[in-house]
C-alpha atoms as a printed R data frame, in Angstrom:
   type eleno elety resid chain resno       x      y       z
1  ATOM     1    CA   UNK     A     1   0.000  0.000   0.000
2  ATOM     2    CA   UNK     A     2   1.350  3.442  -0.861
3  ATOM     3    CA   UNK     A     3   1.000  6.851   0.810
4  ATOM     4    CA   UNK     A     4  -2.382  7.380  -0.871
5  ATOM     5    CA   UNK     A     5  -3.826  4.247   0.717
6  ATOM     6    CA   UNK     A     6  -3.981  2.500  -2.647
7  ATOM     7    CA   UNK     A     7  -2.900 -1.111  -3.019
8  ATOM     8    CA   UNK     A     8  -1.865 -1.528  -6.660
9  ATOM     9    CA   UNK     A     9  -0.553 -4.374  -8.764
10 ATOM    10    CA   UNK     A    10   0.320 -4.945 -12.401
11 ATOM    11    CA   UNK     A    11  -0.854 -7.908 -14.453
12 ATOM    12    CA   UNK     A    12   0.163 -8.713 -17.996
13 ATOM    13    CA   UNK     A    13  -2.617 -8.427 -20.539
14 ATOM    14    CA   UNK     A    14  -2.990 -8.363 -24.292
15 ATOM    15    CA   UNK     A    15  -0.665 -6.256 -26.431
16 ATOM    16    CA   UNK     A    16  -1.514 -2.533 -26.102
17 ATOM    17    CA   UNK     A    17  -4.005 -3.246 -23.312
18 ATOM    18    CA   UNK     A    18  -4.125 -0.811 -20.395
19 ATOM    19    CA   UNK     A    19  -7.011 -1.241 -17.975
20 ATOM    20    CA   UNK     A    20  -7.272  0.084 -14.440
21 ATOM    21    CA   UNK     A    21  -9.552 -1.800 -12.068
22 ATOM    22    CA   UNK     A    22 -10.358 -0.560  -8.556
23 ATOM    23    CA   UNK     A    23 -12.399 -2.631  -6.117
24 ATOM    24    CA   UNK     A    24 -13.403 -4.897  -8.997
25 ATOM    25    CA   UNK     A    25 -14.715 -2.041 -11.173
26 ATOM    26    CA   UNK     A    26 -13.112 -0.839 -14.400
27 ATOM    27    CA   UNK     A    27 -12.182  2.829 -13.927
28 ATOM    28    CA   UNK     A    28 -10.083  3.372 -17.060
29 ATOM    29    CA   UNK     A    29  -9.639  1.426 -20.295
30 ATOM    30    CA   UNK     A    30  -7.284  2.535 -23.050
31 ATOM    31    CA   UNK     A    31  -9.365  0.539 -25.531
32 ATOM    32    CA   UNK     A    32 -12.636  2.221 -24.472
33 ATOM    33    CA   UNK     A    33 -11.153  5.734 -24.294
34 ATOM    34    CA   UNK     A    34  -8.990  5.386 -27.411
35 ATOM    35    CA   UNK     A    35  -6.043  7.018 -25.638
36 ATOM    36    CA   UNK     A    36  -3.539  6.709 -22.833
37 ATOM    37    CA   UNK     A    37  -4.539  8.418 -19.558
38 ATOM    38    CA   UNK     A    38  -3.354 11.963 -18.873
39 ATOM    39    CA   UNK     A    39  -0.853 12.631 -16.081
40 ATOM    40    CA   UNK     A    40  -2.582 12.086 -12.748
41 ATOM    41    CA   UNK     A    41  -5.826 10.877 -14.338
42 ATOM    42    CA   UNK     A    42  -5.612  7.301 -13.060
43 ATOM    43    CA   UNK     A    43  -4.780  8.404  -9.523
44 ATOM    44    CA   UNK     A    44  -7.707 10.856  -9.587
45 ATOM    45    CA   UNK     A    45 -10.123  8.198 -10.865
46 ATOM    46    CA   UNK     A    46  -9.044  5.639  -8.276
47 ATOM    47    CA   UNK     A    47  -8.987  8.168  -5.428
48 ATOM    48    CA   UNK     A    48 -12.524  9.301  -6.300
49 ATOM    49    CA   UNK     A    49 -13.889  5.808  -5.601
C-alpha cells in the first residue's frame, strides 16, 4: 500500500491493453477511451472511488 492508501498491482494483458480496475470495477480502459490516460488521471479516478 502506498501513501495514498492504494494497493496496486500490475498484471500482464494483451498487447496494447491498459485497464485500471479498482475494487473490482473498471475505472479506465485505453481501448474504451482510445487514448492513454493523462498525467494524474488514473490516480484521480481511483482516489474518487
